LUMMAR-877531 format. One line per field, with one value per atom (N, C-alpha, C, CB): residue in three letters; atom name; x, y, z. Coordinates in steps of 0.02 Angstrom, whole numbers, plus 32768, in hexadecimal, padded with zeros to 4 digits. Glycine has a CB too. Example, Ala and Ser with C-alpha at 12.3 -4.5 7.8 and 13.67 -1.06 7.14 Angstrom:
BEGIN
res = ALA ALA ALA ALA SER SER SER SER
atom = N CA C CB N CA C CB
X = 8294 8267 8294 8235 8282 82AC 8285 82C0
Y = 7EE4 7F1F 7F5B 7F20 7F90 7FCB 8002 7FE2
Z = 8186 8186 8186 81C4 8162 8165 818A 811E
% end
This chain:
BEGIN
res = MET MET MET MET GLU GLU GLU GLU LEU LEU LEU LEU PRO PRO PRO PRO LEU LEU LEU LEU PHE PHE PHE PHE PRO PRO PRO PRO GLY GLY GLY GLY TYR TYR TYR TYR LEU LEU LEU LEU PHE PHE PHE PHE CYS CYS CYS CYS ARG ARG ARG ARG PHE PHE PHE PHE ASP ASP ASP ASP ALA ALA ALA ALA MET MET MET MET ASN ASN ASN ASN ARG ARG ARG ARG LEU LEU LEU LEU PRO PRO PRO PRO ILE ILE ILE ILE LEU LEU LEU LEU THR THR THR THR THR THR THR THR PRO PRO PRO PRO GLY GLY GLY GLY MET MET MET MET VAL VAL VAL VAL GLN GLN GLN GLN ILE ILE ILE ILE VAL VAL VAL VAL GLY GLY GLY GLY PHE PHE PHE PHE GLY GLY GLY GLY LYS LYS LYS LYS THR THR THR THR PRO PRO PRO PRO VAL VAL VAL VAL PRO PRO PRO PRO VAL VAL VAL VAL PRO PRO PRO PRO ASP ASP ASP ASP ALA ALA ALA ALA GLU GLU GLU GLU ILE ILE ILE ILE ALA ALA ALA ALA ALA ALA ALA ALA ILE ILE ILE ILE GLN GLN GLN GLN ALA ALA ALA ALA ALA ALA ALA ALA THR THR THR THR ILE ILE ILE ILE GLY GLY GLY GLY ASN ASN ASN ASN LEU LEU LEU LEU ALA ALA ALA ALA ARG ARG ARG ARG GLU GLU GLU GLU PRO PRO PRO PRO TRP TRP TRP TRP PRO PRO PRO PRO TYR TYR TYR TYR LEU LEU LEU LEU GLU GLU GLU GLU VAL VAL VAL VAL GLY GLY GLY GLY GLN GLN GLN GLN LYS LYS LYS LYS VAL VAL VAL VAL LYS LYS LYS LYS VAL VAL VAL VAL GLU GLU GLU GLU CYS CYS CYS CYS GLY GLY GLY GLY PRO PRO PRO PRO MET MET MET MET ARG ARG ARG ARG GLY GLY GLY GLY VAL VAL VAL VAL GLU GLU GLU GLU GLY GLY GLY GLY ILE ILE ILE ILE LEU LEU LEU LEU LEU LEU LEU LEU ASN ASN ASN ASN ILE ILE ILE ILE LYS LYS LYS LYS GLY GLY GLY GLY SER SER SER SER HIS HIS HIS HIS ARG ARG ARG ARG LEU LEU LEU LEU VAL VAL VAL VAL LEU LEU LEU LEU SER SER SER SER VAL VAL VAL VAL THR THR THR THR LEU LEU LEU LEU LEU LEU LEU LEU GLN GLN GLN GLN ARG ARG ARG ARG SER SER SER SER VAL VAL VAL VAL ALA ALA ALA ALA VAL VAL VAL VAL GLU GLU GLU GLU VAL VAL VAL VAL ASP ASP ASP ASP SER SER SER SER ASN ASN ASN ASN TRP TRP TRP TRP VAL VAL VAL VAL VAL VAL VAL VAL SER SER SER SER ALA ALA ALA ALA SER SER SER SER GLU GLU GLU GLU GLN GLN GLN GLN LYS LYS LYS LYS LEU LEU LEU LEU GLY GLY GLY GLY ARG ARG ARG ARG THR THR THR THR ILE ILE ILE ILE THR THR THR THR ALA ALA ALA ALA ALA ALA ALA ALA
atom = N CA C CB N CA C CB N CA C CB N CA C CB N CA C CB N CA C CB N CA C CB N CA C CB N CA C CB N CA C CB N CA C CB N CA C CB N CA C CB N CA C CB N CA C CB N CA C CB N CA C CB N CA C CB N CA C CB N CA C CB N CA C CB N CA C CB N CA C CB N CA C CB N CA C CB N CA C CB N CA C CB N CA C CB N CA C CB N CA C CB N CA C CB N CA C CB N CA C CB N CA C CB N CA C CB N CA C CB N CA C CB N CA C CB N CA C CB N CA C CB N CA C CB N CA C CB N CA C CB N CA C CB N CA C CB N CA C CB N CA C CB N CA C CB N CA C CB N CA C CB N CA C CB N CA C CB N CA C CB N CA C CB N CA C CB N CA C CB N CA C CB N CA C CB N CA C CB N CA C CB N CA C CB N CA C CB N CA C CB N CA C CB N CA C CB N CA C CB N CA C CB N CA C CB N CA C CB N CA C CB N CA C CB N CA C CB N CA C CB N CA C CB N CA C CB N CA C CB N CA C CB N CA C CB N CA C CB N CA C CB N CA C CB N CA C CB N CA C CB N CA C CB N CA C CB N CA C CB N CA C CB N CA C CB N CA C CB N CA C CB N CA C CB N CA C CB N CA C CB N CA C CB N CA C CB N CA C CB N CA C CB N CA C CB N CA C CB N CA C CB N CA C CB N CA C CB N CA C CB N CA C CB N CA C CB N CA C CB N CA C CB N CA C CB N CA C CB N CA C CB N CA C CB N CA C CB N CA C CB N CA C CB N CA C CB N CA C CB N CA C CB N CA C CB N CA C CB N CA C CB N CA C CB N CA C CB N CA C CB N CA C CB N CA C CB N CA C CB N CA C CB N CA C CB N CA C CB
X = CFEB CF9C CF86 CF7E CF62 CF35 CEF1 CF30 CEE3 CEA5 CE81 CEB6 CE55 CE13 CE14 CDB7 CDFD CE14 CDCC CE24 CD90 CD51 CD26 CD41 CD41 CD09 CCCC CCF0 CCA6 CC53 CC46 CC30 CC74 CC4F CC90 CC41 CC5E CC60 CC40 CC35 CC73 CC6D CC74 CC79 CC34 CC32 CC03 CC01 CBFF CBE0 CB9D CC00 CB5A CB34 CAF2 CB20 CAC5 CA8D CA4C CA59 CA49 CA15 C9E2 C9FF C9BB C98C C985 C97E C9AC C9AF C9DE C9E4 C9D4 C9EF C9E7 C9D9 C9A9 C99B C9B6 C954 CA02 CA1F CA6A CA36 CA69 CA89 CA6D CA5E CA36 CA0D CA0C C9BE CA1E CA01 CA3C C9E7 CA71 CAB4 CAC9 CAF5 CACF CAE4 CB13 CB0F CAEF CB0A CB05 CB47 CAF0 CAE2 CAA2 CAA1 CAAF CA9A CA6C CAD3 CA84 CA79 CA97 CA78 CA90 CAAA CAAA CA74 CAE1 CAE4 CAC7 CB29 CAC9 CAA1 CA76 CA81 CA46 CA32 C9D8 CA40 C9D6 C984 C980 C949 C955 C95B C96C C90F C997 C9BE CA04 C9C7 CA0A CA6A CA83 CA8B CAB8 CAE4 CB38 CACB CB45 CB82 CBB1 CB84 CC0E CC42 CC5F CC72 CC69 CC99 CCCF CCC2 CCDE CD05 CD51 CCEF CD4E CD9E CDC5 CD9C CD68 CD83 CDA0 CD0E CD82 CD78 CDC4 CD2D CDC1 CE20 CE52 CE3B CE3E CE7B CE70 CE7C CE4A CE59 CE65 CE25 CE67 CE75 CEDD CE45 CEE7 CF38 CF5E CF39 CF3F CF4A CF68 CF26 CF2D CF34 CF58 CEE8 CF68 CF97 CFCE CF9E CFE6 D034 D050 D058 D080 D094 D0A6 D0D1 D083 D088 D05E D064 D072 D059 D003 D095 CFDC CFAA CF81 CF79 CF53 CF2E CEE6 CF54 CEA0 CE63 CE77 CE01 CE6C CE74 CE21 CEB3 CE10 CDE9 CDDF CE09 CD9A CD87 CD96 CD29 CDAC CDDA CDAA CE34 CD94 CD7F CDC1 CD4E CDDD CE0C CE41 CDFF CE73 CEA8 CEC6 CEA8 CF20 CF2F CF16 CF64 CF18 CF08 CF2C CEE7 CF5D CF86 CF73 CFBE CFA7 CF93 CFE4 CF67 CFDA D028 D027 D03E D07D D09A D0C5 D0E2 D0DC D0FE D101 D135 D0FB D10F D0B6 D112 D09C D071 D035 D07C D043 CFFB CFF9 CFDE D024 D023 CFBF D049 CFD6 CF86 CF46 CF7B CF57 CF34 CF37 CF44 CEE4 CEF2 CECE CEF5 CEFE CEE1 CF11 CF01 CEFA CEF9 CF49 CEB0 CF73 CFA9 CFB6 CFB9 CFD3 CFD2 D01D CFA3 D038 D078 D07D D091 D08A D082 D0B3 D03A D0E2 D113 D14F D0F9 D15A D18A D16C D1D5 D132 D135 D0DD D137 D0F8 D0BC D088 D0CC D051 CFFD CFE8 CFB5 CFE1 CFA0 CF4F CF9C CF2B CEDB CEB4 CEBA CEA6 CE80 CE25 CEAD CDF3 CDBC CD7B CD9E CD56 CD03 CCD4 CCEE CCE8 CC8F CC5A CC5C CC57 CC03 CC1B CBDE CC2D CC3B CC58 CC59 CC6E CC83 CCCD CC3F CCDC CD37 CD65 CD52 CD8D CDF3 CE02 CE3C CE48 CE83 CEB6 CE92 CEF7 CF21 CF65 CF1C CF99 CFB9 D011 CF94 D023 D076 D07F D0A9 D0AA D0CD D10D D0AB D120 D16A D157 D1C5 D162 D172 D15A D197 D195 D1A6 D183 D1D4 D162 D132 D0EF D12F D0E4 D0AE D0A0 D09F D084 D06A D031 D060 D02F D000 CFC4 D010 CF92 CF63 CF41 CF2C CF45 CF22 CF57 CF13 CFA0 CFCD CFEF CFF2 CFDA CFE4 CFB2 CFEB CF61 CF29 CF4B CEDF CF7C CF8F CFC6 CF9C CFD6 D03D D06D D06B D079 D09C D0AD D082 D0EF D101 D127 D120 D0DF D111 D125 D0D7 D148 D145 D126 D167 D0FE D0E2 D112 D0A6 D10E D144 D0F7 D1C0
Y = 95BD 95B7 95EA 95BC 95F1 9620 9622 9619 9657 9664 9693 9687 9681 96B0 96E8 9684 972D 976F 9790 97A4 9763 9786 9734 97B2 9721 96D0 96D8 96BA 96AD 96B4 96F9 96D0 971B 9746 9734 97AF 972C 9725 9772 96DE 9798 97B4 97C2 97C4 97DA 97C8 9804 9767 9815 982A 980D 9831 983E 9817 985B 97BB 9838 9887 985B 9882 98A1 98B9 987A 9903 9881 9887 9845 98B5 9814 97B9 97B5 97A8 979F 977F 974C 9793 9738 96E1 96D4 96AE 96D3 968E 9685 9673 96C3 96ED 96AC 974C 96EC 96BA 9679 96C6 9646 95FB 95EB 95CC 95F8 95C7 95B3 95EB 956F 9545 9568 94F2 957F 9599 95DE 9586 95F6 9665 9650 9699 9691 967E 96E6 9654 971C 9756 9782 9767 97A0 97E0 9818 97F7 9824 9874 98AF 988E 98D7 9926 9940 9937 9950 998F 995C 99EC 9943 9916 98EC 9943 98F7 98B6 98EF 9877 9913 993C 991D 99A8 991A 98FF 9936 98BF 9929 9983 995A 99ED 9975 9978 9987 999D 9950 9961 9997 9928 99D6 9A00 99DD 9A53 9A02 99D1 99EF 99C1 9A1B 9A36 9A01 9A97 99DB 99C7 9965 99C3 995C 991F 9924 9914 994C 9958 993A 99B6 9978 9967 9925 9993 9902 98B4 98A4 9884 9896 988B 987F 98AE 98C8 98E2 98C7 994C 98C3 9894 985D 9887 9836 97D4 97C9 979B 9808 97F4 97E3 9814 981B 9815 97DB 986B 97D2 97AE 97D1 9788 97FE 9824 97FE 987A 97DE 97CF 97F0 9807 97C8 97E6 97A2 9802 97E2 97AE 97CE 97A4 97A4 97E1 9800 97C2 9832 9868 9881 98A7 989B 98DA 9909 98FB 9919 9950 998D 9949 99B9 99FB 9A2B 9A0B 9A42 9A93 9AE8 9A9F 9ADA 9B13 9AF4 9B40 9B2C 9B14 9B43 9AC7 9B49 9B64 9B51 9B61 9B7C 9B67 9B61 9B86 9B32 9B3F 9B26 9B2E 9B3B 9B2F 9B10 9B76 9AD3 9AB6 9ACA 9A6E 9AF2 9B27 9AE8 9B79 9AA6 9A7D 9A33 9A92 9A0A 99BA 999F 999C 9955 992C 994A 98D1 9977 999B 99E9 998D 99FD 9A48 9A64 9A39 9AA5 9AA7 9AA8 9A88 9A7D 9A63 9A8E 9A22 9AA5 9A9E 9A85 9ADB 9AA7 9A5D 9A8C 99E1 9A67 9A7E 9A63 9A5D 9A84 9A82 9A63 9AA5 9A33 9A02 99F4 99A8 99FD 99E4 9999 9A11 993C 9935 98E6 993E 98FC 98DC 98DA 988E 993E 9955 9936 9940 9913 9921 9957 98C5 9961 99A9 9973 99FA 9973 995A 999E 9937 9982 99AE 9998 99C9 99B4 99A7 99B1 99C1 998A 998F 9970 9956 99A3 9982 9980 99C2 995F 9956 995B 9925 99B8 99E7 99B7 9A1A 99A6 9983 9939 9968 990B 98E4 98E9 98CB 9923 993F 990A 9936 98EB 98C2 98EE 9865 98C3 98D2 989A 9903 98D9 9899 98CF 9856 98A1 98D5 98B7 990C 98CF 98BE 98DE 98B7 98B6 98BE 9904 9855 9939 9979 9972 99E8 99AF 99B8 9A13 9988 9A1C 9A5A 9AAD 9A4A 9A95 9AB3 9AC5 9AA4 9AA5 9AA4 9ACB 9A7A 9ADA 9AFF 9B4B 9AE8 9B73 9BAC 9BBB 9BC4 9BF4 9C0A 9C09 9C43 9C06 9C16 9C6C 9BD8 9C72 9CB6 9CEE 9CB9 9CDD 9CFF 9CFA 9CFE 9CB2 9CA7 9CC0 9C69 9CD8 9CF0 9D22 9CE5 9D68 9DA0 9DBB 9DA3 9D8B 9D71 9D69 9DA1 9D56 9D57 9D20 9D69 9CEE 9C9D 9CA5 9C6C 9C81 9C9C 9C2C 9CF6 9C0D 9BDE 9BC9 9BDB 9BA0 9B83 9B6B 9B4C 9B6E 9B09 9B03 9B1D
Z = 7A26 7A2F 7A08 7A7A 79E1 79C8 79E2 7987 79DE 7A0D 79E0 7A5D 79C9 79A4 79D8 799F 7992 79A7 79E0 7954 79CA 79C4 79DC 7966 7A0B 7A19 79FE 7A6F 79DF 79DF 799F 7A44 7982 7946 790C 795E 78DD 789B 787D 7887 7847 7824 77D8 783D 77E3 777D 7772 7755 771C 76FB 76F0 76D4 76E7 76BD 76BC 76E2 76A8 768A 76D8 75F5 7712 7733 7726 7718 76E8 76DC 76CE 76B8 76D1 769B 76E1 7625 7715 775F 7769 7797 7745 7774 774C 7786 770F 771C 7756 76C9 7763 77BB 77CE 77ED 77F1 7836 782F 7843 77F3 77F7 7812 77B1 77F6 7802 784A 77E5 782D 7887 78B1 7885 78EF 7924 7925 792A 78F5 78E7 7930 7860 7957 797E 796B 79C2 7962 7959 7932 7982 790C 78E4 791C 789D 7915 793E 7925 7946 793B 7946 796D 791C 797D 799A 79A1 7959 79D3 79B8 7985 799D 7957 792C 78F6 7921 78F6 78A7 78B0 78A6 7891 788D 787B 784F 7891 7878 7887 78D1 7840 7827 7851 77F9 7841 786B 7843 787E 786C 781C 7809 7828 77BB 77A0 77AC 7752 77DC 77E9 7826 780D 7843 78A0 7875 7904 7838 7820 77FA 77F1 77C6 77B0 77E5 77B0 781F 7857 7868 789F 7878 7893 785E 78B6 7813 77F2 77D5 77E5 77DD 77DD 782E 77D5 7861 788D 788F 789B 785B 785E 782A 7854 77FD 77CB 77CF 77A7 77F4 77F1 782F 7801 7832 787C 78C1 7871 78AF 7904 793D 7904 7985 79D2 79C2 7A1F 79B7 79D0 7A10 7985 7A2F 7A5E 7A61 7AB1 7A91 7A8A 7AD2 7A83 7AD4 7B03 7B03 7AE7 7B53 7B70 7B45 7BA7 7B40 7B11 7B51 7AEA 7B28 7B49 7B2F 7B2B 7B4B 7B40 7B35 7B93 7B65 7B72 7B7B 7BA8 7B65 7B6B 7B30 7B69 7B27 7AEB 7AB0 7AE3 7A7E 7A30 7A0D 7A0D 79E6 79B9 7983 79C5 794D 791B 78DD 790F 78C1 78A3 7873 789B 7877 7833 7804 7856 7828 7800 7809 7800 77FD 780B 77D2 788B 77EC 77BE 77E7 77BA 7824 782C 7824 7876 77EC 77C8 77CD 775B 77EF 77EC 780B 77D8 7838 785E 789E 7862 78A3 7904 793F 7921 7970 79C1 79E3 79C4 7A26 7A65 7A89 7A8B 7A93 7AAC 7AD2 7AB8 7AEB 7B3A 7B45 7B35 7B78 7B8B 7BA6 7BBD 7B8C 7BBB 7BD4 7BBD 7C0E 7C3C 7C06 7C5E 7BDB 7BBD 7B73 7BDC 7B4E 7B08 7B19 7AC6 7AB9 7AB3 7A9C 7A6A 7AA6 7A82 7A6A 7AC2 7A13 7A18 7A2B 79D7 7A3E 7A31 7A01 7A54 79CF 7999 79C6 794E 79C2 79E9 7995 7A43 79A6 7988 79A1 7973 79B8 79DA 79EF 7992 79B2 79AE 79E0 793F 79BC 79E8 7A38 79C9 7A51 7A91 7A96 7AD7 7A5C 7A78 7A5A 7A53 7A68 7A42 7A45 7A71 7A10 7A18 7A1C 79D0 7A42 7A33 7A2E 7A65 79FA 79E7 79E4 79C0 79F0 79F1 79A7 79D6 79E8 799A 79BD 798D 7989 79AD 799E 797A 79F4 79EF 79D2 79DC 79A3 7988 794B 7989 7931 7916 7917 791C 794A 7957 795D 7984 795D 7973 799E 7947 79A8 79C4 7998 79DC 7992 7965 7970 796E 7995 79AC 7994 7A08 79A4 7985 7941 79A7 792F 78F3 78B9 78F4 78D8 78B8 78C8 78C6 78D8 78DD 78B0 7917 78A3 7867 787C 7833 78B7 78EF 78EF 7926 78FE 790F 7938 78DC 796F 799F 79C8 79ED 79D4 79FA 7A2D 7A04 7A26 7A77 7A86 7A85 7AC5 7AF4 7B24 7B53
% end
């Protein structure tokens, strides 16, 4: 059974000065932002979620995390994506977050695909386990 990754949210691009068509859409409650100011979700976060939905990888909604090991995927369909690596029941999951919504998605990955993001930035390639 397939469930929405971010229940109750619709991602779209629009001109913030012309948001009336968005606000009058049936079922629309509000635009995410600070106060009455819309705030865009960073392009890198949207690209990471899109990469997770394109492949045939197992994925599921996940609680938002602020701490944990940040890793970067070096191969496979998620190459170039950064997220937090977890080990759940012997399977490795990459947690991708949309900071503004404080929501996350966990995608199953092969641990051999990832390196520590901090080590990778130093030019080292250390496989995270």
